[in-house]
DRENDO-1510 file (C-alpha; in Angstrom, 1 decimal, always signed):
<recs>
REC; n; res; u; v; w
REC; 1; MET; +12.4; -40.6; -38.6 .
REC; 2; PRO; +15.6; -38.4; -38.8 .
REC; 3; ASP; +18.8; -39.8; -37.4 .
REC; 4; GLU; +20.5; -38.4; -34.3 .
REC; 5; ALA; +22.9; -36.1; -36.2 .
REC; 6; VAL; +19.9; -34.5; -38.0 .
REC; 7; GLN; +18.1; -34.1; -34.7 .
REC; 8; GLN; +21.1; -32.5; -33.1 .
REC; 9; LEU; +21.5; -30.1; -36.0 .
REC; 10; SER; +17.9; -29.2; -35.8 .
REC; 11; ARG; +18.2; -28.5; -32.0 .
REC; 12; THR; +21.3; -26.3; -32.7 .
REC; 13; PHE; +19.5; -24.2; -35.3 .
REC; 14; LYS; +16.5; -23.8; -33.1 .
REC; 15; ALA; +18.6; -22.7; -30.2 .
REC; 16; LEU; +20.4; -20.2; -32.3 .
REC; 17; SER; +17.2; -18.7; -33.7 .
REC; 18; GLU; +17.0; -16.0; -31.0 .
REC; 19; PRO; +19.2; -12.9; -31.0 .
REC; 20; THR; +20.1; -13.0; -27.3 .
REC; 21; ARG; +21.3; -16.5; -27.6 .
REC; 22; LEU; +23.4; -15.6; -30.7 .
REC; 23; GLU; +25.0; -12.8; -28.6 .
REC; 24; ILE; +25.7; -15.3; -25.7 .
REC; 25; VAL; +27.4; -17.6; -28.2 .
REC; 26; ALA; +29.5; -14.7; -29.6 .
REC; 27; LEU; +30.6; -13.8; -26.1 .
REC; 28; LEU; +31.4; -17.4; -25.2 .
REC; 29; LEU; +33.4; -17.8; -28.4 .
REC; 30; ARG; +35.5; -14.7; -27.4 .
REC; 31; HIS; +35.8; -15.1; -23.7 .
REC; 32; GLY; +35.3; -18.8; -23.0 .
REC; 33; GLU; +33.0; -18.7; -20.0 .
REC; 34; LEU; +30.3; -16.4; -18.5 .
REC; 35; CYS; +28.4; -16.4; -15.2 .
REC; 36; VAL; +24.7; -15.9; -15.4 .
REC; 37; CYS; +25.2; -12.4; -13.8 .
REC; 38; ASP; +27.7; -11.6; -16.6 .
REC; 39; ALA; +25.1; -12.4; -19.2 .
REC; 40; GLU; +22.5; -10.4; -17.3 .
REC; 41; ALA; +24.8; -7.3; -17.0 .
REC; 42; ILE; +26.3; -7.4; -20.5 .
REC; 43; LEU; +23.1; -8.1; -22.4 .
REC; 44; GLY; +20.9; -5.9; -20.3 .
REC; 45; VAL; +18.4; -8.6; -19.5 .
REC; 46; THR; +16.9; -9.8; -16.2 .
REC; 47; GLN; +18.5; -12.7; -14.3 .
REC; 48; SER; +15.6; -14.9; -15.1 .
REC; 49; LYS; +15.8; -14.2; -18.9 .
REC; 50; ALA; +19.6; -14.7; -18.9 .
REC; 51; SER; +19.1; -18.0; -17.1 .
REC; 52; ARG; +16.4; -19.1; -19.4 .
REC; 53; HIS; +18.5; -18.4; -22.5 .
REC; 54; LEU; +21.5; -20.2; -21.0 .
REC; 55; ARG; +19.3; -23.2; -20.1 .
REC; 56; TYR; +17.9; -23.3; -23.6 .
REC; 57; LEU; +21.5; -23.4; -25.0 .
REC; 58; HIS; +22.4; -26.1; -22.4 .
REC; 59; ALA; +19.4; -28.2; -23.4 .
REC; 60; ALA; +20.5; -28.0; -27.0 .
REC; 61; GLY; +24.0; -29.2; -26.0 .
REC; 62; ILE; +25.6; -26.0; -27.1 .
REC; 63; VAL; +26.9; -25.0; -23.7 .
REC; 64; GLU; +27.8; -26.8; -20.5 .
REC; 65; ASP; +27.7; -25.5; -17.0 .
REC; 66; ARG; +30.0; -25.5; -14.0 .
REC; 67; ARG; +29.0; -24.7; -10.5 .
REC; 68; ASP; +31.1; -22.5; -8.2 .
REC; 69; GLY; +29.3; -22.1; -4.9 .
REC; 70; LEU; +26.3; -20.0; -5.6 .
REC; 71; TRP; +27.3; -19.2; -9.1 .
REC; 72; VAL; +26.8; -21.1; -12.3 .
REC; 73; HIS; +29.3; -20.5; -15.2 .
REC; 74; TYR; +28.6; -21.5; -18.8 .
REC; 75; GLY; +31.0; -22.3; -21.6 .
REC; 76; LEU; +30.7; -23.8; -25.0 .
REC; 77; ALA; +30.3; -27.6; -24.8 .
REC; 78; GLU; +33.6; -29.4; -25.3 .
REC; 79; ARG; +32.0; -32.7; -26.2 .
REC; 80; GLY; +30.3; -31.4; -29.3 .
REC; 81; SER; +31.4; -32.4; -32.8 .
REC; 82; VAL; +34.1; -30.5; -34.8 .
REC; 83; GLU; +31.4; -29.6; -37.3 .
REC; 84; ARG; +29.2; -28.1; -34.6 .
REC; 85; ARG; +32.2; -26.0; -33.3 .
REC; 86; ARG; +32.8; -24.8; -36.8 .
REC; 87; LEU; +29.1; -23.9; -37.2 .
REC; 88; LEU; +29.2; -21.9; -34.0 .
REC; 89; GLN; +32.4; -20.1; -35.0 .
REC; 90; THR; +30.8; -19.2; -38.4 .
REC; 91; VAL; +27.7; -17.9; -36.7 .
REC; 92; GLY; +30.0; -15.8; -34.4 .
REC; 93; ARG; +31.7; -14.3; -37.5 .
REC; 94; LEU; +28.4; -13.6; -39.2 .
REC; 95; LEU; +27.2; -11.2; -36.5 .
REC; 96; PRO; +27.5; -7.5; -37.6 .
REC; 97; GLU; +30.8; -6.0; -36.4 .
REC; 98; THR; +28.9; -3.0; -34.8 .
REC; 99; ARG; +26.9; -5.5; -32.7 .
REC; 100; VAL; +30.0; -7.4; -31.6 .
REC; 101; ALA; +31.8; -4.1; -30.8 .
REC; 102; GLY; +28.9; -3.1; -28.6 .
REC; 103; LEU; +29.0; -6.4; -26.8 .
REC; 104; GLU; +32.7; -6.2; -26.3 .
REC; 105; ALA; +32.5; -2.6; -24.9 .
REC; 106; ARG; +29.8; -3.8; -22.4 .
REC; 107; TYR; +31.8; -6.9; -21.6 .
REC; 108; ARG; +34.9; -4.8; -20.7 .
REC; 109; ALA; +32.9; -2.2; -18.7 .
REC; 110; TRP; +31.2; -5.0; -16.7 .
REC; 111; MET; +34.4; -6.9; -16.0 .
REC; 112; ALA; +36.1; -3.6; -14.9 .
REC; 113; LYS; +33.2; -3.0; -12.5 .
REC; 114; LYS; +33.4; -6.6; -11.2 .
REC; 115; ASP; +37.1; -6.3; -10.6 .
REC; 116; ALA; +36.8; -3.0; -8.9 .
REC; 117; SER; +33.9; -4.2; -6.6 .
REC; 118; PRO; +34.8; -7.2; -4.5 .
REC; 119; GLY; +31.1; -7.4; -3.3 .
REC; 120; ALA; +29.8; -7.7; -6.8 .
REC; 121; SER; +26.8; -10.0; -7.4 .
REC; 122; CYS; +29.2; -12.7; -8.6 .
REC; 123; ARG; +32.9; -13.1; -8.8 .
REC; 124; ALA; +35.0; -13.3; -11.9 .
REC; 125; ALA; +35.6; -17.0; -12.8 .
REC; 126; PRO; +39.0; -18.3; -13.9 .
REC; 127; ARG; +38.7; -18.0; -17.7 .
REC; 128; ARG; +38.6; -21.2; -19.7 .
REC; 129; ALA; +40.3; -21.1; -23.1 .
</recs>
């Protein structure tokens, strides 16, 4: 039977085997924290799909959540190993620049819309570094 480190590595790779989850990790690496509604708007997926991907990353120990009233914010897990953090950073760098540029443009557009609309579906969270 594989030891815990091998099990954890396997869970990490399984969680990262889906393009939407890779994009979520890339956004979290760049911006620290996202609300479910942020992922929904930026990635162009439904709320249930965004939540499902974030829960999958959470179950794998890649992200942790923080509740703020009705909203749930996700950030990269701080209790993970240094090696795991390096792996995630490497994965983030391996995404094609055109894909990352598109994510960044959608992120900026969404944040501008949220900032301009106090009644938005969720409010901007204080950013974690």
